[in-house]
mmCIF file of the N, C-alpha and C atoms, coordinates in Angstrom:
data_MODEL
# 
_entry.id   MODEL 
# 
loop_
_atom_site.group_PDB 
_atom_site.id 
_atom_site.type_symbol 
_atom_site.label_atom_id 
_atom_site.label_alt_id 
_atom_site.label_comp_id 
_atom_site.label_asym_id 
_atom_site.label_entity_id 
_atom_site.label_seq_id 
_atom_site.pdbx_PDB_ins_code 
_atom_site.Cartn_x 
_atom_site.Cartn_y 
_atom_site.Cartn_z 
_atom_site.occupancy 
_atom_site.B_iso_or_equiv 
_atom_site.pdbx_formal_charge 
_atom_site.auth_seq_id 
_atom_site.auth_comp_id 
_atom_site.auth_asym_id 
_atom_site.auth_atom_id 
_atom_site.pdbx_PDB_model_num 
ATOM 1   N N  . MET A 1 1  ? -2.017 27.217 -21.868 1.00 0.00 ? 1  MET A N  1 
ATOM 2   C CA . MET A 1 1  ? -1.745 25.856 -22.625 1.00 0.00 ? 1  MET A CA 1 
ATOM 3   C C  . MET A 1 1  ? -0.034 25.747 -22.520 1.00 0.00 ? 1  MET A C  1 
ATOM 4   N N  . VAL A 1 2  ? 0.369  24.393 -21.872 1.00 0.00 ? 2  VAL A N  1 
ATOM 5   C CA . VAL A 1 2  ? 1.747  24.005 -21.636 1.00 0.00 ? 2  VAL A CA 1 
ATOM 6   C C  . VAL A 1 2  ? 2.217  23.509 -22.868 1.00 0.00 ? 2  VAL A C  1 
ATOM 7   N N  . ASP A 1 3  ? 3.550  24.289 -23.493 1.00 0.00 ? 3  ASP A N  1 
ATOM 8   C CA . ASP A 1 3  ? 4.097  23.353 -24.476 1.00 0.00 ? 3  ASP A CA 1 
ATOM 9   C C  . ASP A 1 3  ? 5.279  22.715 -23.751 1.00 0.00 ? 3  ASP A C  1 
ATOM 10  N N  . TYR A 1 4  ? 5.057  21.416 -23.892 1.00 0.00 ? 4  TYR A N  1 
ATOM 11  C CA . TYR A 1 4  ? 5.549  20.123 -23.027 1.00 0.00 ? 4  TYR A CA 1 
ATOM 12  C C  . TYR A 1 4  ? 6.862  19.829 -23.819 1.00 0.00 ? 4  TYR A C  1 
ATOM 13  N N  . LYS A 1 5  ? 7.131  20.403 -24.924 1.00 0.00 ? 5  LYS A N  1 
ATOM 14  C CA . LYS A 1 5  ? 8.226  20.230 -25.996 1.00 0.00 ? 5  LYS A CA 1 
ATOM 15  C C  . LYS A 1 5  ? 9.351  21.229 -25.432 1.00 0.00 ? 5  LYS A C  1 
ATOM 16  N N  . GLU A 1 6  ? 8.897  22.521 -24.934 1.00 0.00 ? 6  GLU A N  1 
ATOM 17  C CA . GLU A 1 6  ? 9.936  23.398 -24.269 1.00 0.00 ? 6  GLU A CA 1 
ATOM 18  C C  . GLU A 1 6  ? 10.426 23.186 -23.035 1.00 0.00 ? 6  GLU A C  1 
ATOM 19  N N  . ILE A 1 7  ? 9.541  22.625 -22.268 1.00 0.00 ? 7  ILE A N  1 
ATOM 20  C CA . ILE A 1 7  ? 9.779  22.293 -20.867 1.00 0.00 ? 7  ILE A CA 1 
ATOM 21  C C  . ILE A 1 7  ? 10.701 21.161 -20.844 1.00 0.00 ? 7  ILE A C  1 
ATOM 22  N N  . LEU A 1 8  ? 11.905 21.273 -20.018 1.00 0.00 ? 8  LEU A N  1 
ATOM 23  C CA . LEU A 1 8  ? 13.017 20.199 -19.885 1.00 0.00 ? 8  LEU A CA 1 
ATOM 24  C C  . LEU A 1 8  ? 13.443 19.713 -21.086 1.00 0.00 ? 8  LEU A C  1 
ATOM 25  N N  . LYS A 1 9  ? 13.428 20.840 -22.248 1.00 0.00 ? 9  LYS A N  1 
ATOM 26  C CA . LYS A 1 9  ? 14.004 20.316 -23.502 1.00 0.00 ? 9  LYS A CA 1 
ATOM 27  C C  . LYS A 1 9  ? 15.400 19.855 -23.308 1.00 0.00 ? 9  LYS A C  1 
ATOM 28  N N  . ASP A 1 10 ? 16.235 19.884 -22.593 1.00 0.00 ? 10 ASP A N  1 
ATOM 29  C CA . ASP A 1 10 ? 17.293 19.395 -22.290 1.00 0.00 ? 10 ASP A CA 1 
ATOM 30  C C  . ASP A 1 10 ? 17.133 17.891 -22.142 1.00 0.00 ? 10 ASP A C  1 
ATOM 31  N N  . TYR A 1 11 ? 16.047 17.649 -21.891 1.00 0.00 ? 11 TYR A N  1 
ATOM 32  C CA . TYR A 1 11 ? 16.395 16.019 -21.632 1.00 0.00 ? 11 TYR A CA 1 
ATOM 33  C C  . TYR A 1 11 ? 15.831 15.252 -22.603 1.00 0.00 ? 11 TYR A C  1 
ATOM 34  N N  . PRO A 1 12 ? 15.998 13.889 -22.724 1.00 0.00 ? 12 PRO A N  1 
ATOM 35  C CA . PRO A 1 12 ? 15.333 13.137 -24.032 1.00 0.00 ? 12 PRO A CA 1 
ATOM 36  C C  . PRO A 1 12 ? 13.829 13.064 -23.977 1.00 0.00 ? 12 PRO A C  1 
ATOM 37  N N  . ASP A 1 13 ? 13.244 12.668 -24.848 1.00 0.00 ? 13 ASP A N  1 
ATOM 38  C CA . ASP A 1 13 ? 11.755 12.324 -24.977 1.00 0.00 ? 13 ASP A CA 1 
ATOM 39  C C  . ASP A 1 13 ? 11.263 11.228 -24.238 1.00 0.00 ? 13 ASP A C  1 
ATOM 40  N N  . ILE A 1 14 ? 12.097 10.348 -23.898 1.00 0.00 ? 14 ILE A N  1 
ATOM 41  C CA . ILE A 1 14 ? 11.924 8.973  -22.938 1.00 0.00 ? 14 ILE A CA 1 
ATOM 42  C C  . ILE A 1 14 ? 12.972 9.146  -21.712 1.00 0.00 ? 14 ILE A C  1 
ATOM 43  N N  . LEU A 1 15 ? 12.381 9.466  -20.688 1.00 0.00 ? 15 LEU A N  1 
ATOM 44  C CA . LEU A 1 15 ? 13.131 9.752  -19.205 1.00 0.00 ? 15 LEU A CA 1 
ATOM 45  C C  . LEU A 1 15 ? 13.648 8.351  -18.799 1.00 0.00 ? 15 LEU A C  1 
ATOM 46  N N  . LEU A 1 16 ? 14.633 8.385  -17.636 1.00 0.00 ? 16 LEU A N  1 
ATOM 47  C CA . LEU A 1 16 ? 15.095 7.283  -17.000 1.00 0.00 ? 16 LEU A CA 1 
ATOM 48  C C  . LEU A 1 16 ? 14.484 7.425  -15.600 1.00 0.00 ? 16 LEU A C  1 
ATOM 49  N N  . PRO A 1 17 ? 14.333 6.524  -14.706 1.00 0.00 ? 17 PRO A N  1 
ATOM 50  C CA . PRO A 1 17 ? 14.105 7.185  -13.539 1.00 0.00 ? 17 PRO A CA 1 
ATOM 51  C C  . PRO A 1 17 ? 15.147 8.133  -12.464 1.00 0.00 ? 17 PRO A C  1 
ATOM 52  N N  . ASP A 1 18 ? 16.682 7.939  -13.011 1.00 0.00 ? 18 ASP A N  1 
ATOM 53  C CA . ASP A 1 18 ? 17.308 8.730  -12.411 1.00 0.00 ? 18 ASP A CA 1 
ATOM 54  C C  . ASP A 1 18 ? 17.266 10.414 -13.086 1.00 0.00 ? 18 ASP A C  1 
ATOM 55  N N  . ASP A 1 19 ? 16.847 10.635 -14.278 1.00 0.00 ? 19 ASP A N  1 
ATOM 56  C CA . ASP A 1 19 ? 16.266 11.351 -14.788 1.00 0.00 ? 19 ASP A CA 1 
ATOM 57  C C  . ASP A 1 19 ? 15.108 12.260 -14.063 1.00 0.00 ? 19 ASP A C  1 
ATOM 58  N N  . VAL A 1 20 ? 14.228 11.472 -13.697 1.00 0.00 ? 20 VAL A N  1 
ATOM 59  C CA . VAL A 1 20 ? 13.161 12.038 -12.802 1.00 0.00 ? 20 VAL A CA 1 
ATOM 60  C C  . VAL A 1 20 ? 13.564 12.286 -11.590 1.00 0.00 ? 20 VAL A C  1 
ATOM 61  N N  . GLN A 1 21 ? 14.219 11.633 -11.058 1.00 0.00 ? 21 GLN A N  1 
ATOM 62  C CA . GLN A 1 21 ? 14.950 11.758 -9.560  1.00 0.00 ? 21 GLN A CA 1 
ATOM 63  C C  . GLN A 1 21 ? 15.485 13.258 -9.650  1.00 0.00 ? 21 GLN A C  1 
ATOM 64  N N  . LYS A 1 22 ? 16.262 13.697 -10.690 1.00 0.00 ? 22 LYS A N  1 
ATOM 65  C CA . LYS A 1 22 ? 16.906 15.029 -10.552 1.00 0.00 ? 22 LYS A CA 1 
ATOM 66  C C  . LYS A 1 22 ? 16.165 15.891 -10.848 1.00 0.00 ? 22 LYS A C  1 
ATOM 67  N N  . ILE A 1 23 ? 15.110 15.939 -11.895 1.00 0.00 ? 23 ILE A N  1 
ATOM 68  C CA . ILE A 1 23 ? 14.181 16.940 -12.289 1.00 0.00 ? 23 ILE A CA 1 
ATOM 69  C C  . ILE A 1 23 ? 12.964 17.216 -10.926 1.00 0.00 ? 23 ILE A C  1 
ATOM 70  N N  . LEU A 1 24 ? 12.950 16.188 -10.218 1.00 0.00 ? 24 LEU A N  1 
ATOM 71  C CA . LEU A 1 24 ? 12.056 16.331 -9.008  1.00 0.00 ? 24 LEU A CA 1 
ATOM 72  C C  . LEU A 1 24 ? 12.898 16.684 -7.938  1.00 0.00 ? 24 LEU A C  1 
ATOM 73  N N  . GLN A 1 25 ? 13.962 16.531 -8.004  1.00 0.00 ? 25 GLN A N  1 
ATOM 74  C CA . GLN A 1 25 ? 14.840 16.560 -6.712  1.00 0.00 ? 25 GLN A CA 1 
ATOM 75  C C  . GLN A 1 25 ? 14.192 15.911 -5.759  1.00 0.00 ? 25 GLN A C  1 
ATOM 76  N N  . THR A 1 26 ? 14.273 14.505 -5.953  1.00 0.00 ? 26 THR A N  1 
ATOM 77  C CA . THR A 1 26 ? 13.804 14.002 -4.798  1.00 0.00 ? 26 THR A CA 1 
ATOM 78  C C  . THR A 1 26 ? 14.569 12.429 -4.798  1.00 0.00 ? 26 THR A C  1 
ATOM 79  N N  . GLY A 1 27 ? 14.196 11.687 -3.515  1.00 0.00 ? 27 GLY A N  1 
ATOM 80  C CA . GLY A 1 27 ? 15.046 10.590 -3.678  1.00 0.00 ? 27 GLY A CA 1 
ATOM 81  C C  . GLY A 1 27 ? 14.629 9.432  -4.674  1.00 0.00 ? 27 GLY A C  1 
ATOM 82  N N  . ARG A 1 28 ? 15.749 8.449  -4.819  1.00 0.00 ? 28 ARG A N  1 
ATOM 83  C CA . ARG A 1 28 ? 15.421 7.166  -5.510  1.00 0.00 ? 28 ARG A CA 1 
ATOM 84  C C  . ARG A 1 28 ? 14.224 6.446  -5.171  1.00 0.00 ? 28 ARG A C  1 
ATOM 85  N N  . ASN A 1 29 ? 13.936 6.264  -3.850  1.00 0.00 ? 29 ASN A N  1 
ATOM 86  C CA . ASN A 1 29 ? 12.984 5.329  -3.576  1.00 0.00 ? 29 ASN A CA 1 
ATOM 87  C C  . ASN A 1 29 ? 11.536 6.248  -3.867  1.00 0.00 ? 29 ASN A C  1 
ATOM 88  N N  . THR A 1 30 ? 11.513 7.252  -3.427  1.00 0.00 ? 30 THR A N  1 
ATOM 89  C CA . THR A 1 30 ? 10.214 7.897  -3.916  1.00 0.00 ? 30 THR A CA 1 
ATOM 90  C C  . THR A 1 30 ? 9.710  7.841  -5.226  1.00 0.00 ? 30 THR A C  1 
ATOM 91  N N  . VAL A 1 31 ? 10.805 7.994  -6.253  1.00 0.00 ? 31 VAL A N  1 
ATOM 92  C CA . VAL A 1 31 ? 10.402 7.819  -7.665  1.00 0.00 ? 31 VAL A CA 1 
ATOM 93  C C  . VAL A 1 31 ? 10.193 6.432  -8.129  1.00 0.00 ? 31 VAL A C  1 
ATOM 94  N N  . TYR A 1 32 ? 10.676 5.535  -7.432  1.00 0.00 ? 32 TYR A N  1 
ATOM 95  C CA . TYR A 1 32 ? 10.505 4.238  -7.629  1.00 0.00 ? 32 TYR A CA 1 
ATOM 96  C C  . TYR A 1 32 ? 9.034  3.938  -7.013  1.00 0.00 ? 32 TYR A C  1 
ATOM 97  N N  . LEU A 1 33 ? 8.890  4.282  -6.152  1.00 0.00 ? 33 LEU A N  1 
ATOM 98  C CA . LEU A 1 33 ? 7.087  4.137  -5.343  1.00 0.00 ? 33 LEU A CA 1 
ATOM 99  C C  . LEU A 1 33 ? 6.086  4.730  -6.569  1.00 0.00 ? 33 LEU A C  1 
ATOM 100 N N  . TYR A 1 34 ? 6.689  5.891  -6.991  1.00 0.00 ? 34 TYR A N  1 
ATOM 101 C CA . TYR A 1 34 ? 5.617  6.579  -7.635  1.00 0.00 ? 34 TYR A CA 1 
ATOM 102 C C  . TYR A 1 34 ? 5.331  6.077  -8.854  1.00 0.00 ? 34 TYR A C  1 
ATOM 103 N N  . LEU A 1 35 ? 6.488  5.247  -9.659  1.00 0.00 ? 35 LEU A N  1 
ATOM 104 C CA . LEU A 1 35 ? 6.545  4.639  -10.538 1.00 0.00 ? 35 LEU A CA 1 
ATOM 105 C C  . LEU A 1 35 ? 5.940  3.117  -10.525 1.00 0.00 ? 35 LEU A C  1 
ATOM 106 N N  . ALA A 1 36 ? 5.773  2.409  -9.533  1.00 0.00 ? 36 ALA A N  1 
ATOM 107 C CA . ALA A 1 36 ? 5.480  1.281  -9.042  1.00 0.00 ? 36 ALA A CA 1 
ATOM 108 C C  . ALA A 1 36 ? 3.755  1.224  -8.852  1.00 0.00 ? 36 ALA A C  1 
ATOM 109 N N  . ASN A 1 37 ? 3.511  2.380  -8.282  1.00 0.00 ? 37 ASN A N  1 
ATOM 110 C CA . ASN A 1 37 ? 2.198  2.452  -7.834  1.00 0.00 ? 37 ASN A CA 1 
ATOM 111 C C  . ASN A 1 37 ? 0.986  3.274  -8.531  1.00 0.00 ? 37 ASN A C  1 
ATOM 112 N N  . GLY A 1 38 ? 1.854  3.824  -9.777  1.00 0.00 ? 38 GLY A N  1 
ATOM 113 C CA . GLY A 1 38 ? 1.429  4.654  -10.752 1.00 0.00 ? 38 GLY A CA 1 
ATOM 114 C C  . GLY A 1 38 ? 1.145  6.018  -10.936 1.00 0.00 ? 38 GLY A C  1 
ATOM 115 N N  . THR A 1 39 ? 1.486  6.677  -9.633  1.00 0.00 ? 39 THR A N  1 
ATOM 116 C CA . THR A 1 39 ? 1.290  8.090  -9.352  1.00 0.00 ? 39 THR A CA 1 
ATOM 117 C C  . THR A 1 39 ? 1.950  8.434  -10.532 1.00 0.00 ? 39 THR A C  1 
ATOM 118 N N  . ILE A 1 40 ? 3.189  8.308  -11.186 1.00 0.00 ? 40 ILE A N  1 
ATOM 119 C CA . ILE A 1 40 ? 3.521  8.791  -12.377 1.00 0.00 ? 40 ILE A CA 1 
ATOM 120 C C  . ILE A 1 40 ? 3.536  7.141  -13.506 1.00 0.00 ? 40 ILE A C  1 
ATOM 121 N N  . ARG A 1 41 ? 2.883  7.676  -14.351 1.00 0.00 ? 41 ARG A N  1 
ATOM 122 C CA . ARG A 1 41 ? 2.454  6.854  -15.304 1.00 0.00 ? 41 ARG A CA 1 
ATOM 123 C C  . ARG A 1 41 ? 3.893  6.644  -16.100 1.00 0.00 ? 41 ARG A C  1 
ATOM 124 N N  . SER A 1 42 ? 4.175  5.094  -16.311 1.00 0.00 ? 42 SER A N  1 
ATOM 125 C CA . SER A 1 42 ? 5.591  4.701  -17.210 1.00 0.00 ? 42 SER A CA 1 
ATOM 126 C C  . SER A 1 42 ? 5.483  3.418  -18.040 1.00 0.00 ? 42 SER A C  1 
ATOM 127 N N  . LEU A 1 43 ? 6.259  3.344  -18.575 1.00 0.00 ? 43 LEU A N  1 
ATOM 128 C CA . LEU A 1 43 ? 6.409  2.188  -19.588 1.00 0.00 ? 43 LEU A CA 1 
ATOM 129 C C  . LEU A 1 43 ? 7.254  1.253  -18.823 1.00 0.00 ? 43 LEU A C  1 
ATOM 130 N N  . LYS A 1 44 ? 6.998  -0.068 -18.872 1.00 0.00 ? 44 LYS A N  1 
ATOM 131 C CA . LYS A 1 44 ? 8.155  -0.697 -18.547 1.00 0.00 ? 44 LYS A CA 1 
ATOM 132 C C  . LYS A 1 44 ? 8.684  -1.770 -20.159 1.00 0.00 ? 44 LYS A C  1 
ATOM 133 N N  . ILE A 1 45 ? 10.015 -1.477 -20.209 1.00 0.00 ? 45 ILE A N  1 
ATOM 134 C CA . ILE A 1 45 ? 10.416 -2.087 -21.362 1.00 0.00 ? 45 ILE A CA 1 
ATOM 135 C C  . ILE A 1 45 ? 11.862 -2.998 -20.952 1.00 0.00 ? 45 ILE A C  1 
ATOM 136 N N  . GLY A 1 46 ? 11.774 -4.221 -20.990 1.00 0.00 ? 46 GLY A N  1 
ATOM 137 C CA . GLY A 1 46 ? 12.857 -5.158 -20.805 1.00 0.00 ? 46 GLY A CA 1 
ATOM 138 C C  . GLY A 1 46 ? 12.967 -5.203 -19.179 1.00 0.00 ? 46 GLY A C  1 
ATOM 139 N N  . GLY A 1 47 ? 11.853 -4.757 -18.519 1.00 0.00 ? 47 GLY A N  1 
ATOM 140 C CA . GLY A 1 47 ? 11.682 -4.792 -16.912 1.00 0.00 ? 47 GLY A CA 1 
ATOM 141 C C  . GLY A 1 47 ? 12.481 -3.658 -16.277 1.00 0.00 ? 47 GLY A C  1 
ATOM 142 N N  . LYS A 1 48 ? 12.356 -2.849 -17.123 1.00 0.00 ? 48 LYS A N  1 
ATOM 143 C CA . LYS A 1 48 ? 13.006 -1.432 -16.634 1.00 0.00 ? 48 LYS A CA 1 
ATOM 144 C C  . LYS A 1 48 ? 12.142 -0.293 -16.920 1.00 0.00 ? 48 LYS A C  1 
ATOM 145 N N  . TYR A 1 49 ? 12.070 0.615  -16.047 1.00 0.00 ? 49 TYR A N  1 
ATOM 146 C CA . TYR A 1 49 ? 11.046 1.878  -16.057 1.00 0.00 ? 49 TYR A CA 1 
ATOM 147 C C  . TYR A 1 49 ? 11.490 2.972  -17.041 1.00 0.00 ? 49 TYR A C  1 
ATOM 148 N N  . ARG A 1 50 ? 10.547 2.970  -17.917 1.00 0.00 ? 50 ARG A N  1 
ATOM 149 C CA . ARG A 1 50 ? 10.668 4.152  -19.008 1.00 0.00 ? 50 ARG A CA 1 
ATOM 150 C C  . ARG A 1 50 ? 9.635  5.462  -18.707 1.00 0.00 ? 50 ARG A C  1 
ATOM 151 N N  . ILE A 1 51 ? 9.797  6.496  -18.876 1.00 0.00 ? 51 ILE A N  1 
ATOM 152 C CA . ILE A 1 51 ? 8.904  7.447  -18.451 1.00 0.00 ? 51 ILE A CA 1 
ATOM 153 C C  . ILE A 1 51 ? 9.012  8.516  -19.755 1.00 0.00 ? 51 ILE A C  1 
ATOM 154 N N  . PRO A 1 52 ? 7.846  8.742  -20.417 1.00 0.00 ? 52 PRO A N  1 
ATOM 155 C CA . PRO A 1 52 ? 7.808  9.787  -21.577 1.00 0.00 ? 52 PRO A CA 1 
ATOM 156 C C  . PRO A 1 52 ? 7.707  10.756 -20.827 1.00 0.00 ? 52 PRO A C  1 
ATOM 157 N N  . LYS A 1 53 ? 8.509  11.562 -21.327 1.00 0.00 ? 53 LYS A N  1 
ATOM 158 C CA . LYS A 1 53 ? 8.333  13.216 -20.835 1.00 0.00 ? 53 LYS A CA 1 
ATOM 159 C C  . LYS A 1 53 ? 6.627  13.709 -20.448 1.00 0.00 ? 53 LYS A C  1 
ATOM 160 N N  . LEU A 1 54 ? 6.107  13.470 -21.592 1.00 0.00 ? 54 LEU A N  1 
ATOM 161 C CA . LEU A 1 54 ? 4.811  13.794 -21.266 1.00 0.00 ? 54 LEU A CA 1 
ATOM 162 C C  . LEU A 1 54 ? 3.795  13.475 -20.189 1.00 0.00 ? 54 LEU A C  1 
ATOM 163 N N  . TYR A 1 55 ? 4.320  12.195 -19.747 1.00 0.00 ? 55 TYR A N  1 
ATOM 164 C CA . TYR A 1 55 ? 3.953  11.496 -18.632 1.00 0.00 ? 55 TYR A CA 1 
ATOM 165 C C  . TYR A 1 55 ? 4.286  12.306 -17.423 1.00 0.00 ? 55 TYR A C  1 
ATOM 166 N N  . LEU A 1 56 ? 5.569  12.709 -17.303 1.00 0.00 ? 56 LEU A N  1 
ATOM 167 C CA . LEU A 1 56 ? 6.041  13.193 -16.055 1.00 0.00 ? 56 LEU A CA 1 
ATOM 168 C C  . LEU A 1 56 ? 5.352  14.790 -15.738 1.00 0.00 ? 56 LEU A C  1 
ATOM 169 N N  . MET A 1 57 ? 5.379  15.239 -17.248 1.00 0.00 ? 57 MET A N  1 
ATOM 170 C CA . MET A 1 57 ? 4.818  16.732 -17.286 1.00 0.00 ? 57 MET A CA 1 
ATOM 171 C C  . MET A 1 57 ? 3.085  16.715 -16.848 1.00 0.00 ? 57 MET A C  1 
ATOM 172 N N  . GLU A 1 58 ? 2.451  15.265 -17.209 1.00 0.00 ? 58 GLU A N  1 
ATOM 173 C CA . GLU A 1 58 ? 1.022  15.206 -16.488 1.00 0.00 ? 58 GLU A CA 1 
ATOM 174 C C  . GLU A 1 58 ? 1.185  15.041 -14.990 1.00 0.00 ? 58 GLU A C  1 
ATOM 175 N N  . PHE A 1 59 ? 2.192  14.425 -14.358 1.00 0.00 ? 59 PHE A N  1 
ATOM 176 C CA . PHE A 1 59 ? 2.181  14.303 -12.850 1.00 0.00 ? 59 PHE A CA 1 
ATOM 177 C C  . PHE A 1 59 ? 2.586  15.902 -12.341 1.00 0.00 ? 59 PHE A C  1 
ATOM 178 N N  . ILE A 1 60 ? 3.750  16.653 -12.888 1.00 0.00 ? 60 ILE A N  1 
ATOM 179 C CA . ILE A 1 60 ? 3.910  17.912 -12.451 1.00 0.00 ? 60 ILE A CA 1 
ATOM 180 C C  . ILE A 1 60 ? 2.758  18.861 -12.656 1.00 0.00 ? 60 ILE A C  1 
ATOM 181 N N  . TYR A 1 61 ? 1.902  18.718 -13.573 1.00 0.00 ? 61 TYR A N  1 
ATOM 182 C CA . TYR A 1 61 ? 0.899  19.903 -13.730 1.00 0.00 ? 61 TYR A CA 1 
ATOM 183 C C  . TYR A 1 61 ? -0.354 19.233 -14.496 1.00 0.00 ? 61 TYR A C  1 
ATOM 184 N N  . PRO A 1 62 ? -0.881 18.743 -13.140 1.00 0.00 ? 62 PRO A N  1 
ATOM 185 C CA . PRO A 1 62 ? -2.227 17.829 -13.298 1.00 0.00 ? 62 PRO A CA 1 
ATOM 186 C C  . PRO A 1 62 ? -3.111 18.526 -14.076 1.00 0.00 ? 62 PRO A C  1 
ATOM 187 N N  . GLY A 1 63 ? -4.066 17.968 -15.197 1.00 0.00 ? 63 GLY A N  1 
ATOM 188 C CA . GLY A 1 63 ? -4.971 18.616 -15.880 1.00 0.00 ? 63 GLY A CA 1 
ATOM 189 C C  . GLY A 1 63 ? -4.575 19.212 -17.006 1.00 0.00 ? 63 GLY A C  1 
ATOM 190 N N  . MET A 1 64 ? -3.007 19.491 -17.122 1.00 0.00 ? 64 MET A N  1 
ATOM 191 C CA . MET A 1 64 ? -2.617 20.087 -18.459 1.00 0.00 ? 64 MET A CA 1 
ATOM 192 C C  . MET A 1 64 ? -2.631 19.622 -19.679 1.00 0.00 ? 64 MET A C  1 
ATOM 193 N N  . LYS A 1 65 ? -3.141 20.660 -20.458 1.00 0.00 ? 65 LYS A N  1 
ATOM 194 C CA . LYS A 1 65 ? -3.348 20.000 -21.968 1.00 0.00 ? 65 LYS A CA 1 
ATOM 195 C C  . LYS A 1 65 ? -2.068 20.452 -22.696 1.00 0.00 ? 65 LYS A C  1 
ATOM 196 N N  . SER A 1 66 ? -1.388 19.428 -23.453 1.00 0.00 ? 66 SER A N  1 
ATOM 197 C CA . SER A 1 66 ? -0.336 19.690 -24.415 1.00 0.00 ? 66 SER A CA 1 
ATOM 198 C C  . SER A 1 66 ? -0.884 20.593 -25.520 1.00 0.00 ? 66 SER A C  1 
ATOM 199 N N  . THR A 1 67 ? -0.067 21.637 -26.189 1.00 0.00 ? 67 THR A N  1 
ATOM 200 C CA . THR A 1 67 ? -0.327 21.987 -27.782 1.00 0.00 ? 67 THR A CA 1 
ATOM 201 C C  . THR A 1 67 ? -0.662 20.959 -28.635 1.00 0.00 ? 67 THR A C  1 
ATOM 202 N N  . GLN A 1 68 ? -0.115 19.992 -28.605 1.00 0.00 ? 68 GLN A N  1 
ATOM 203 C CA . GLN A 1 68 ? -0.319 18.815 -29.538 1.00 0.00 ? 68 GLN A CA 1 
ATOM 204 C C  . GLN A 1 68 ? -1.939 18.444 -29.519 1.00 0.00 ? 68 GLN A C  1 
ATOM 205 N N  . GLU A 1 69 ? -2.533 18.361 -28.451 1.00 0.00 ? 69 GLU A N  1 
ATOM 206 C CA . GLU A 1 69 ? -4.055 18.046 -28.092 1.00 0.00 ? 69 GLU A CA 1 
ATOM 207 C C  . GLU A 1 69 ? -4.856 18.939 -28.880 1.00 0.00 ? 69 GLU A C  1 
ATOM 208 N N  . SER A 1 70 ? -4.504 20.657 -28.866 1.00 0.00 ? 70 SER A N  1 
ATOM 209 C CA . SER A 1 70 ? -5.173 21.374 -29.452 1.00 0.00 ? 70 SER A CA 1 
ATOM 210 C C  . SER A 1 70 ? -5.095 21.538 -30.646 1.00 0.00 ? 70 SER A C  1 
ATOM 211 N N  . GLU A 1 71 ? -4.539 21.172 -31.406 1.00 0.00 ? 71 GLU A N  1 
ATOM 212 C CA . GLU A 1 71 ? -3.953 20.991 -33.062 1.00 0.00 ? 71 GLU A CA 1 
ATOM 213 C C  . GLU A 1 71 ? -4.989 20.000 -33.764 1.00 0.00 ? 71 GLU A C  1 
# 
């Protein structure tokens, strides 16, 4: 069981595309492609992408279950 609150604890709960780029160590265009096509789920607020940390964890660990789901 993954405790997503402990992973990436130095980042805010809502990530920016720049945060995702740093975490994944990938290029800006790749991050925006993943966001645009839904590979990484996201929210659009004011026309800008915002990525809840949980959505990024689902991308990194497909099929994961957070501790919150088991409670």
